[in-house]
All heavy atoms as an XYZ file, in Angstrom:
834
protein
N      58.657     -1.016      7.437
C      60.007     -1.034      6.894
C      60.873     -0.158      7.782
O      60.460      0.863      8.250
C      59.882     -0.443      5.467
C      61.212     -0.561      4.708
S      62.029     -2.075      4.380
C      60.722     -3.087      3.797
N      62.160     -0.554      7.944
C      63.072      0.191      8.758
C      64.013      1.041      7.889
O      64.322      0.645      6.726
C      63.914     -0.717      9.620
C      62.991     -1.465     10.658
C      63.859     -2.092     11.721
C      62.997     -2.862     12.752
N      61.924     -2.200     13.224
N      64.446      2.126      8.427
C      65.352      3.085      7.693
C      66.407      3.489      8.587
O      66.278      3.699      9.814
C      64.609      4.271      7.152
C      63.522      3.928      6.177
C      62.245      3.659      6.581
C      63.811      3.940      4.829
C      61.231      3.304      5.667
C      62.884      3.578      3.900
C      61.526      3.324      4.344
O      60.592      3.013      3.400
N      67.621      3.689      8.053
C      68.747      4.293      8.759
C      68.812      5.742      8.226
O      68.933      5.958      7.001
C      70.038      3.558      8.449
N      68.796      6.633      9.191
C      68.969      8.111      8.815
C      70.465      8.360      8.951
O      71.102      8.065      9.939
C      68.208      8.886      9.851
C      68.480     10.442      9.801
C      68.594     11.151      8.591
C      68.572     11.137     10.995
C      68.866     12.471      8.561
C      68.794     12.445     10.960
C      68.954     13.177      9.784
O      69.198     14.520      9.789
N      71.097      8.808      7.879
C      72.527      9.032      7.771
C      72.902     10.447      7.300
O      72.061     11.119      6.751
C      73.123      7.974      6.781
C      72.980      6.528      7.292
C      72.605      8.080      5.362
N      74.174     10.775      7.459
C      74.643     12.035      6.924
C      75.273     11.755      5.555
O      75.226     10.637      5.022
C      75.598     12.733      7.894
C      76.941     12.065      8.034
O      77.240     11.106      7.370
O      77.702     12.570      8.867
N      75.908     12.805      4.964
C      76.509     12.663      3.635
C      77.640     11.610      3.588
O      77.994     11.139      2.502
C      76.979     14.025      3.124
C      78.162     14.576      3.955
C      77.735     15.342      5.188
O      76.495     15.463      5.459
O      78.596     15.741      5.950
N      78.179     11.178      4.747
C      79.259     10.156      4.782
C      78.679      8.810      5.220
O      79.523      7.944      5.489
C      80.308     10.619      5.691
C      81.015     11.888      5.271
O      81.403     12.042      4.088
N      81.099     12.850      6.152
N      77.413      8.645      5.243
C      76.733      7.468      5.682
C      76.906      7.204      7.190
O      76.789      6.011      7.615
C      77.125      6.192      4.828
C      76.408      6.295      3.465
O      75.937      7.307      3.072
N      76.377      5.117      2.876
N      77.272      8.196      7.961
C      77.342      8.089      9.379
C      75.937      7.956      9.925
O      75.063      8.756      9.620
C      78.057      9.334      9.976
C      78.252      9.253     11.471
C      78.982     10.439     11.959
C      79.242     10.355     13.502
N      79.963     11.556     13.992
N      75.757      6.949     10.694
C      74.422      6.684     11.277
C      74.036      7.749     12.270
O      74.721      8.107     13.211
C      74.453      5.271     11.979
C      73.179      4.853     12.624
C      72.044      4.779     11.651
C      73.323      3.626     13.392
N      72.850      8.342     12.014
C      72.364      9.365     12.894
C      71.116      8.879     13.711
O      70.709      9.434     14.717
C      71.947     10.591     12.124
C      73.102     11.275     11.300
C      72.529     12.399     10.483
C      74.172     11.754     12.246
N      70.496      7.778     13.195
C      69.347      7.209     13.883
C      68.630      6.211     13.106
O      68.860      6.073     11.818
N      67.794      5.445     13.725
C      66.958      4.475     13.007
C      65.476      4.876     13.064
O      65.038      5.471     14.105
C      67.041      3.078     13.723
C      68.398      2.405     13.447
C      69.255      2.235     14.506
C      68.742      1.946     12.195
C      70.488      1.622     14.294
C      69.979      1.299     11.992
C      70.840      1.148     13.064
N      64.766      4.538     12.027
C      63.350      4.927     11.994
C      62.595      3.726     11.464
O      63.179      2.976     10.671
C      63.126      6.109     11.125
C      63.566      7.397     11.746
C      64.914      7.795     11.641
C      62.719      8.223     12.419
C      65.410      8.888     12.225
C      63.191      9.387     12.960
C      64.487      9.804     12.892
N      61.279      3.633     11.819
C      60.426      2.548     11.375
C      59.120      3.186     10.909
O      58.504      3.951     11.721
C      60.217      1.581     12.594
C      59.431      0.319     12.121
O      58.549      0.407     11.267
O      59.811     -0.761     12.566
N      58.810      2.886      9.641
C      57.508      3.561      9.148
C      56.270      3.086      9.820
O      55.213      3.730      9.652
C      57.503      3.438      7.627
C      57.391      2.030      7.088
O      57.277      1.068      7.950
O      57.439      1.846      5.877
N      56.303      2.056     10.558
C      55.166      1.671     11.348
C      54.999      2.467     12.626
O      53.935      2.537     13.235
C      55.260      0.125     11.739
C      55.140     -0.736     10.554
C      55.212     -2.204     10.896
O      54.968     -2.563     12.130
O      55.357     -3.039     10.035
N      56.050      3.166     13.018
C      56.072      3.990     14.245
C      56.155      5.490     13.902
O      55.473      6.308     14.492
C      57.239      3.625     15.184
C      57.185      2.130     15.556
C      57.336      4.503     16.356
C      58.407      1.592     16.198
N      57.026      5.840     12.981
C      57.291      7.213     12.617
C      56.522      7.706     11.414
O      56.525      6.952     10.412
C      58.792      7.416     12.450
C      59.611      6.943     13.566
N      60.189      5.733     13.638
C      59.929      7.586     14.788
C      60.847      5.607     14.787
N      60.712      6.704     15.519
N      55.912      8.844     11.538
C      55.165      9.415     10.404
C      56.109     10.040      9.405
O      55.907      9.902      8.218
C      54.206     10.474     10.906
C      53.095      9.966     11.751
C      52.280     11.057     12.168
N      50.866     10.668     11.915
C      49.869     11.516     11.783
N      50.094     12.758     11.844
N      48.700     11.005     11.569
N      57.148     10.639      9.930
C      58.138     11.298      9.060
C      59.523     10.697      9.261
O      59.888     10.532     10.483
C      58.131     12.847      9.234
C      56.862     13.437      8.864
C      56.955     15.012      9.014
O      58.073     15.552      8.952
O      55.870     15.587      9.234
N      60.247     10.422      8.176
C      61.600     10.000      8.324
C      62.511     10.904      7.596
O      62.327     11.176      6.394
C      61.698      8.545      7.721
C      60.678      7.614      8.477
C      63.064      7.999      7.754
C      60.537      6.260      7.898
N      63.468     11.477      8.322
C      64.366     12.446      7.709
C      65.216     11.870      6.600
O      65.471     10.654      6.527
C      65.200     12.957      8.890
C      65.116     11.912      9.900
C      63.855     11.162      9.687
N      65.657     12.782      5.699
C      66.564     12.361      4.621
C      67.975     12.945      4.971
O      68.139     13.895      5.692
C      66.070     13.053      3.325
C      64.762     12.595      2.815
C      64.766     11.263      2.145
O      65.847     10.706      1.796
O      63.640     10.679      1.939
N      68.971     12.273      4.455
C      68.930     11.069      3.575
C      68.751      9.837      4.501
O      69.114      9.780      5.625
C      70.330     10.990      2.996
C      71.239     11.806      3.844
C      70.371     12.785      4.545
N      68.110      8.887      3.863
C      67.813      7.621      4.566
C      68.096      6.430      3.667
O      68.052      6.538      2.474
C      66.315      7.531      4.950
C      65.418      7.521      3.816
C      63.972      7.685      4.316
C      63.056      7.741      3.058
N      61.763      8.207      3.366
N      68.364      5.262      4.350
C      68.713      4.074      3.598
C      67.786      2.998      4.171
O      67.643      2.830      5.390
C      70.162      3.620      3.867
C      71.129      4.745      3.324
C      70.455      2.290      3.250
C      72.560      4.477      3.654
N      67.053      2.369      3.288
C      66.146      1.362      3.638
C      66.917      0.120      4.086
O      67.875     -0.287      3.327
C      65.185      0.955      2.471
C      64.092      0.011      2.812
C      63.143     -0.215      1.640
O      62.843      0.727      0.874
N      62.638     -1.370      1.619
N      66.565     -0.492      5.220
C      67.313     -1.650      5.687
C      66.354     -2.754      6.084
O      65.169     -2.452      6.413
C      68.255     -1.295      6.839
C      67.470     -0.694      8.037
C      69.347     -0.372      6.394
C      68.280     -0.419      9.279
N      66.780     -3.946      6.105
C      65.946     -5.065      6.564
C      65.939     -5.190      8.109
O      66.844     -4.569      8.733
C      66.438     -6.460      5.982
O      67.730     -6.675      6.506
C      66.519     -6.391      4.494
N      65.052     -5.930      8.616
C      65.076     -6.251     10.106
C      66.379     -6.837     10.489
O      66.912     -6.505     11.455
C      63.918     -7.177     10.414
C      63.806     -7.554     11.859
C      62.984     -6.525     12.672
O      62.267     -5.663     12.079
O      63.101     -6.576     13.866
N      66.920     -7.796      9.651
C      68.151     -8.393     10.038
C      69.291     -7.456      9.985
O      70.225     -7.453     10.894
C      68.434     -9.527      9.005
C      69.699    -10.325      9.288
C      69.965    -11.425      8.231
O      68.999    -11.854      7.580
O      71.070    -11.836      8.193
N      69.336     -6.490      8.998
C      70.437     -5.554      8.988
C      70.327     -4.588     10.122
O      71.389     -4.234     10.775
C      70.333     -4.771      7.673
C      70.748     -5.532      6.410
C      70.416     -4.894      5.114
O      69.446     -4.189      5.015
N      71.270     -5.076      4.145
N      69.186     -4.195     10.544
C      68.962     -3.371     11.716
C      69.435     -4.026     13.004
O      70.159     -3.481     13.761
C      67.462     -3.008     11.772
C      67.051     -2.266     13.017
C      67.372     -0.977     13.374
C      66.250     -2.810     14.137
N      66.801     -0.648     14.528
C      66.137     -1.767     15.050
C      65.775     -4.026     14.407
C      65.396     -1.898     16.289
C      64.979     -4.154     15.579
C      64.870     -3.087     16.475
N      69.062     -5.320     13.125
C      69.470     -5.993     14.344
C      70.974     -6.188     14.360
O      71.625     -6.076     15.399
C      68.805     -7.444     14.360
C      67.369     -7.307     14.690
C      66.770     -8.824     14.817
N      65.352     -8.769     15.003
C      64.739     -8.543     16.152
N      65.399     -8.305     17.242
N      63.411     -8.522     16.225
N      71.587     -6.504     13.196
C      73.101     -6.625     13.140
C      73.801     -5.327     13.458
O      74.730     -5.356     14.244
C      73.488     -7.117     11.725
C      74.988     -7.266     11.613
O      75.591     -8.030     12.306
N      75.568     -6.476     10.679
N      73.291     -4.210     12.987
C      73.891     -2.926     13.295
C      73.786     -2.613     14.799
O      74.790     -2.167     15.399
C      73.236     -1.752     12.519
N      72.617     -2.882     15.370
C      72.457     -2.646     16.790
C      73.395     -3.611     17.687
O      74.016     -3.185     18.638
C      70.997     -2.901     17.246
C      70.003     -1.801     16.803
C      68.584     -2.200     17.207
C      70.388     -0.477     17.447
N      73.341     -4.919     17.283
C      74.093     -5.901     18.081
C      75.579     -5.626     18.045
O      76.318     -5.946     19.044
C      73.821     -7.245     17.521
N      76.085     -5.008     16.948
C      77.551     -4.789     16.786
C      77.914     -3.327     17.023
O      79.088     -2.955     16.774
C      77.960     -5.321     15.446
C      77.878     -6.782     15.359
O      78.562     -7.513     16.005
N      76.888     -7.212     14.568
N      76.978     -2.462     17.439
C      77.257     -1.113     17.771
C      77.862     -0.387     16.488
O      78.752      0.377     16.646
C      78.129     -0.969     18.971
C      78.065      0.431     19.579
O      77.027      1.073     19.455
N      79.173      0.882     20.210
N      77.348     -0.670     15.289
C      77.822     -0.071     14.069
C      77.420      1.365     13.995
O      76.337      1.762     14.478
C      77.350     -0.843     12.875
C      78.004     -2.162     12.722
N      77.521     -3.209     11.925
C      79.120     -2.750     13.300
C      78.311     -4.240     12.014
N      79.261     -4.002     12.864
N      78.211      2.195     13.359
C      77.971      3.628     13.280
C      77.918      4.085     11.820
O      77.821      5.279     11.567
C      79.024      4.407     14.033
C      80.407      4.303     13.510
O      80.698      3.380     12.736
N      81.282      5.243     13.919
N      78.086      3.138     10.889
C      77.992      3.501      9.464
C      77.122      2.502      8.766
O      77.212      1.341      8.952
C      79.442      3.460      8.849
C      79.411      3.870      7.397
C      80.786      3.839      6.806
C      80.765      4.183      5.299
N      82.053      4.063      4.669
N      76.205      3.096      7.959
C      75.298      2.239      7.179
C      75.586      2.428      5.680
O      75.530      3.564      5.199
C      73.812      2.503      7.445
C      73.468      2.489      8.977
C      72.859      1.637      6.655
C      73.590      1.085      9.614
N      75.992      1.417      4.966
C      76.343      1.560      3.572
C      75.083      1.583      2.719
O      74.003      1.235      3.208
C      77.259      0.396      3.179
C      78.571      0.348      3.995
O      79.281      1.325      4.021
N      78.776     -0.690      4.697
N      75.196      2.068      1.506
C      73.994      2.212      0.695
C      73.256      0.955      0.424
O      72.053      0.942      0.158
C      74.370      2.877     -0.670
O      75.366      2.002     -1.317
N      73.912     -0.255      0.553
C      73.220     -1.490      0.369
C      72.603     -2.019      1.666
O      72.100     -3.129      1.743
C      74.167     -2.558     -0.142
C      75.306     -2.912      0.766
O      75.439     -2.307      1.819
O      76.093     -3.747      0.336
N      72.692     -1.256      2.757
C      72.115     -1.646      3.986
C      73.091     -2.324      4.991
O      72.753     -2.506      6.136
N      74.206     -2.714      4.457
C      75.167     -3.283      5.345
C      75.703     -2.332      6.302
O      75.642     -1.083      5.999
C      76.335     -3.977      4.597
O      76.960     -2.998      3.835
C      75.808     -5.138      3.703
N      76.264     -2.725      7.460
C      76.741     -1.780      8.388
C      78.147     -2.103      8.904
O      78.602     -3.289      8.713
C      75.768     -1.706      9.546
O      75.642     -2.982     10.224
N      78.803     -1.192      9.502
C      80.144     -1.390      9.977
C      80.529     -0.371     11.043
O      79.796      0.667     11.169
C      81.168     -1.292      8.840
C      81.190      0.079      8.134
C      82.178      0.095      7.020
O      83.335      0.063      7.149
O      81.592      0.195      5.854
N      81.584     -0.656     11.784
C      82.099      0.378     12.695
C      83.217      1.119     11.906
O      84.081      0.439     11.356
C      82.717     -0.297     13.904
O      81.673     -1.067     14.592
C      83.273      0.686     14.929
N      83.109      2.401     11.932
C      83.986      3.230     11.083
C      84.506      4.381     11.902
O      83.746      4.959     12.726
C      83.219      3.716      9.835
C      84.110      4.407      8.827
C      84.831      3.689      7.927
C      84.176      5.825      8.868
C      85.624      4.371      6.984
C      84.934      6.464      7.907
C      85.721      5.751      6.967
N      85.794      4.640     11.721
C      86.382      5.838     12.418
C      86.286      7.048     11.523
O      86.951      7.188     10.552
C      87.876      5.574     12.698
C      88.507      6.583     13.629
O      87.940      7.651     13.799
O      89.706      6.276     14.034
N      85.355      7.933     11.950
C      85.053      9.153     11.083
C      86.007     10.312     11.378
O      85.922     11.373     10.772
C      83.605      9.557     11.363
C      82.576      8.758     10.664
C      81.915      7.731     11.336
C      82.322      8.886      9.307
C      81.005      6.915     10.723
C      81.422      8.113      8.640
C      80.703      7.103      9.323
N      86.957     10.135     12.252
C      87.863     11.233     12.616
C      88.806     11.566     11.370
O      89.096     10.639     10.655
C      88.779     10.908     13.736
C      88.081     10.694     15.066
C      88.943     10.268     16.195
N      89.576      8.993     15.845
C      90.631      8.478     16.362
N      91.307      9.149     17.344
N      91.108      7.372     16.066
N      89.175     12.774     11.284
C      90.112     13.158     10.192
C      91.500     12.675     10.611
O      91.753     12.369     11.783
C      90.117     14.663     10.003
O      90.654     15.270     11.206
C      88.762     15.176      9.666
N      92.392     12.694      9.618
C      93.839     12.353      9.903
C      94.377     13.267     10.981
O      95.117     12.820     11.865
C      94.642     12.386      8.699
C      94.335     11.257      7.684
O      93.771     10.249      8.170
O      94.692     11.366      6.536
N      94.049     14.550     10.909
C      94.544     15.525     11.891
C      93.989     15.203     13.313
O      94.771     15.291     14.292
C      94.134     16.922     11.479
C      94.779     17.462     10.282
C      94.156     16.967      8.995
O      92.989     16.475      9.005
O      94.840     16.998      7.946
N      92.719     14.800     13.374
C      92.142     14.397     14.686
C      92.813     13.178     15.287
O      93.027     13.070     16.390
C      90.622     14.239     14.555
C      89.827     15.467     14.307
C      88.387     15.276     13.955
O      88.129     14.262     13.276
O      87.565     16.139     14.294
N      93.015     12.133     14.353
C      93.699     10.985     14.781
C      95.071     11.261     15.266
O      95.517     10.725     16.286
C      93.799      9.953     13.677
C      92.497      9.394     13.229
C      92.579      8.515     11.983
C      91.220      8.070     11.517
N      91.328      7.381     10.208
N      95.810     12.101     14.588
C      97.243     12.463     15.010
C      97.210     13.222     16.277
O      98.013     12.991     17.166
C      97.887     13.310     13.886
N      96.229     14.096     16.493
C      96.096     14.861     17.710
C      95.803     13.913     18.956
O      96.395     14.036     19.987
C      95.013     15.942     17.568
O      94.840     16.578     18.824
N      94.904     13.058     18.682
C      94.507     12.035     19.694
C      95.702     11.165     20.071
O      95.986     10.943     21.264
C      93.352     11.179     19.256
C      92.048     11.934     19.175
O      91.919     13.055     19.720
O      91.067     11.333     18.654
N      96.497     10.791     19.071
C      97.699      9.908     19.318
C      98.749     10.743     20.082
O      99.399     10.202     20.957
C      98.202      9.377     18.016
C      99.351      8.319     18.254
C      98.875      7.113     19.103
O      97.919      6.473     18.705
N      99.605      6.815     20.128
N      98.935     11.968     19.722
C      99.891     12.804     20.383
C      99.513     12.930     21.901
O     100.427     12.894     22.781
C      99.993     14.194     19.748
N      98.246     13.091     22.178
C      97.788     13.166     23.556
C      98.024     11.888     24.315
O      98.453     11.888     25.447
C      96.311     13.588     23.559
C      95.759     13.769     24.960
C      96.295     14.996     25.680
N      95.656     15.100     26.958
C      96.269     15.452     28.089
N      97.625     15.735     28.036
N      95.691     15.483     29.208
N      97.753     10.791     23.672
C      97.996      9.484     24.306
C      99.480      9.312     24.565
O      99.832      8.874     25.659
C      97.429      8.342     23.344
C      95.965      8.321     23.363
C      98.006      6.966     23.798
C      95.364      7.501     22.221
N     100.326      9.682     23.645
C     101.792      9.571     23.813
C     102.218     10.454     24.931
O     103.086     10.093     25.714
C     102.510      9.972     22.470
C     102.270      8.951     21.340
O     101.763      7.893     21.615
O     102.528      9.332     20.223
N     101.672     11.649     24.999
C     102.030     12.638     26.078
C     101.688     12.044     27.442
O     102.456     12.100     28.411
C     101.302     13.916     25.834
C     101.544     14.983     26.945
C     100.718     16.214     26.726
O     100.232     16.504     25.593
O     100.509     16.908     27.692
N     100.465     11.498     27.560
C     100.068     10.851     28.837
C     100.934      9.663     29.189
O     101.287      9.489     30.429
C      98.619     10.443     28.738
C      97.599     11.637     28.660
C      96.180     11.051     28.444
C      97.587     12.497     29.972
N     101.259      8.842     28.228
C     102.113      7.682     28.443
C     103.550      8.169     28.953
O     104.113      7.548     29.830
C     102.314      6.912     27.213
N     104.048      9.215     28.366
C     105.364      9.761     28.761
C     105.232     10.260     30.147
O     106.217     10.048     30.937
C     105.851     10.876     27.788
C     107.229     11.320     28.113
C     108.234     10.205     27.966
O     108.343      9.545     26.950
N     109.105     10.036     28.997
N     104.215     10.876     30.551
C     104.101     11.411     31.914
C     104.039     10.240     32.932
O     104.681     10.370     33.961
C     102.794     12.259     32.050
C     102.911     13.656     31.514
C     101.554     14.374     31.706
C     101.723     15.807     31.126
N     100.503     16.577     31.393
N     103.389      9.193     32.552
C     103.336      7.988     33.455
C     104.759      7.378     33.580
O     105.136      6.999     34.605
C     102.371      6.978     32.929
C     100.937      7.368     33.177
C     100.586      7.562     34.649
O     100.962      6.724     35.510
O      99.937      8.582     35.024
N     105.457      7.287     32.411
C     106.825      6.792     32.463
C     107.743      7.662     33.296
O     108.527      7.104     34.138
C     107.413      6.713     31.037
O     106.508      5.835     30.266
C     108.817      6.170     30.967
N     107.637      8.981     33.138
C     108.414      9.926     33.953
C     108.131      9.794     35.417
O     108.976      9.795     36.305
C     108.203     11.355     33.489
C     108.748     11.564     32.113
O     109.570     10.772     31.571
O     108.446     12.605     31.489
N     106.815      9.640     35.728
C     106.435      9.502     37.135
C     106.982      8.194     37.761
O     107.484      8.225     38.832
C     104.907      9.483     37.222
C     104.371      9.518     38.626
C     102.797      9.608     38.563
C     102.147      9.632     39.902
N     100.696      9.725     39.828
N     106.916      7.131     37.059
C     107.437      5.844     37.539
C     108.983      5.907     37.709
O     109.470      5.448     38.694
C     107.045      4.681     36.608
N     109.573      6.603     36.746
C     111.110      6.748     36.875
C     111.437      7.589     38.008
O     112.400      7.326     38.791
C     111.596      7.363     35.577
O     113.026      7.589     35.627
N     110.745      8.673     38.253
C     110.997      9.554     39.347
C     110.753      8.816     40.665
O     111.554      8.955     41.668
N     109.723      8.043     40.832
C     109.413      7.263     41.982
C     110.574      6.264     42.275
O     110.942      6.092     43.462
C     108.073      6.569     41.955
C     106.885      7.432     42.143
C     105.620      6.563     42.074
C     104.429      7.263     42.480
N     103.212      6.410     42.522
N     111.033      5.627     41.221
C     112.123      4.683     41.405
C     113.366      5.366     41.918
O     114.118      4.810     42.780
C     112.406      3.930     40.047
N     113.658      6.528     41.372
C     114.856      7.262     41.775
C     114.707      7.670     43.323
O     115.687      7.666     44.080
C     115.075      8.463     40.942
C     115.642      8.091     39.527
C     115.920      9.270     38.712
C     116.354      8.679     37.287
N     116.687      9.691     36.344
N     113.556      8.151     43.674
C     113.283      8.483     45.080
C     113.421      7.270     46.012
O     113.921      7.335     47.152
C     111.893      9.167     45.270
C     111.742     10.516     44.643
C     110.254     10.933     44.649
C     112.619     11.538     45.323
N     113.041      6.129     45.488
C     113.132      4.897     46.294
C     114.619      4.539     46.429
O     115.000      4.165     47.536
C     112.386      3.809     45.538
C     112.219      2.417     46.311
C     111.090      2.656     47.238
C     110.660      1.260     47.663
N     109.663      1.342     48.793
N     115.412      4.765     45.383
C     116.839      4.511     45.486
C     117.502      5.430     46.512
O     118.539      5.068     47.075
C     117.500      4.723     44.058
C     117.170      3.631     43.067
C     117.712      4.060     41.648
O     118.473      4.977     41.521
O     117.279      3.333     40.727
N     116.927      6.608     46.671
C     117.524      7.509     47.632
C     117.128      7.159     49.071
O     117.524      7.810     50.055
C     117.012      8.994     47.350
C     117.586      9.587     46.021
C     116.949     10.902     45.734
C     119.131      9.723     46.179
N     116.256      6.159     49.210
C     115.916      5.661     50.542
C     114.621      6.188     51.085
O     114.238      5.903     52.254
N     113.827      6.860     50.288
C     112.508      7.294     50.762
C     111.558      6.135     50.835
O     111.645      5.200     50.007
C     111.924      8.393     49.858
C     112.380      9.837     50.142
C     113.816      9.985     49.836
C     111.514     10.761     49.414
N     110.646      6.159     51.781
C     109.591      5.145     51.908
C     108.531      5.368     50.877
O     108.361      6.506     50.346
C     108.949      5.116     53.322
O     108.294      6.320     53.547
C     110.055      4.943     54.387
N     107.691      4.359     50.695
C     106.534      4.575     49.776
C     105.579      5.689     50.274
O     105.154      6.511     49.450
C     105.715      3.280     49.678
C     106.464      2.216     48.842
O     107.321      2.572     48.035
O     106.204      0.980     49.000
N     105.395      5.783     51.556
C     104.578      6.843     52.119
C     105.179      8.199     51.867
O     104.452      9.163     51.556
C     104.341      6.632     53.604
N     106.459      8.314     51.992
C     107.096      9.633     51.719
C     107.033      9.994     50.227
O     106.780     11.116     49.933
C     108.564      9.544     52.177
C     108.742      9.497     53.687
C     110.169      9.183     54.076
O     110.862      8.372     53.430
N     110.616      9.775     55.213
N     107.196      9.017     49.397
C     107.152      9.230     47.970
C     105.752      9.617     47.573
O     105.530     10.638     46.817
C     107.607      7.960     47.137
C     109.051      7.689     47.417
C     107.308      8.149     45.669
C     109.519      6.350     46.884
N     104.787      8.936     48.104
C     103.391      9.247     47.809
C     103.019     10.656     48.309
O     102.251     11.426     47.608
C     102.405      8.199     48.376
C     102.505      6.921     47.637
O     102.950      6.903     46.561
N     102.068      5.851     48.290
N     103.523     11.102     49.451
C     103.287     12.439     49.912
C     103.875     13.461     49.026
O     103.364     14.520     48.741
C     103.847     12.584     51.364
N     105.119     13.204     48.452
C     105.802     14.093     47.594
C     105.048     14.253     46.273
O     104.995     15.323     45.674
C     107.211     13.667     47.309
C     108.179     13.863     48.447
C     109.487     13.185     48.118
C     108.405     15.423     48.576
N     104.504     13.102     45.720
C     103.907     13.147     44.396
C     102.411     13.382     44.500
O     101.737     13.404     43.451
C     104.225     11.882     43.573
C     105.703     11.866     43.251
C     103.632     10.644     44.169
N     101.896     13.533     45.646
C     100.471     13.842     45.801
C      99.517     12.665     45.638
O      98.422     12.874     45.153
N      99.891     11.517     46.153
C      99.068     10.327     46.062
C      98.606      9.988     47.434
O      99.187     10.151     48.418
C      99.770      9.202     45.367
C      99.955      9.482     43.872
C     100.613      8.260     43.214
O     100.973      7.231     43.846
O     100.756      8.402     41.987
């Protein structure tokens, strides 16, 4: 029999098989061969109490907001860089001169 070792939020921590492993940590959820294969094939990280699995974002709202703020910041830097390069081009600088100025 196969088992999914999970935390209190059903986040997958590992798979165990009682034919291979002598001890299986708790908490665990018993799963079928098909459920195990499905979770592996789809890179699922959450095992529900009925053995079904899914991909789930375990980050908190604060973590999601922080990650999005960082993505937005990086996107703004790229926009500013492209805008600055365009302005330097308008001033008549060559691509080589612009790249030398911006460190590329």
